[in-house]
C-alpha positions, 0 to 999 in steps of 0.5 A: 827216214830210210835206213842206212844199209850195212856195209858189204863185206867181201874178200877184198874189203874184209881187212877194213873191218874189226870185231868190237865188244860192248861193256855187256860183251855183245859183239859188233863187226864194224868198219874201222873208219867208223870206230871211236870211243864205245861210250860215245857210240850212239844207237844210230851208229850201232845200227850200221854194225853187225851184232855178231860175226855169224850175221856178218858172214851170212850176208857176205857174198 
């Protein structure tokens, strides 16, 4: 099974993303459209998010 690509964050799409934290304090940068109750987030869904702001910014063009 191929791994789903993380979304590209550009200046025009940046407002479509939010920073969320899990109960342990780990941060994820996620598309607003992908959000749901954090307790219901699967490991596969977490893989589509960045683990922190720095990682998201590193991949930004």
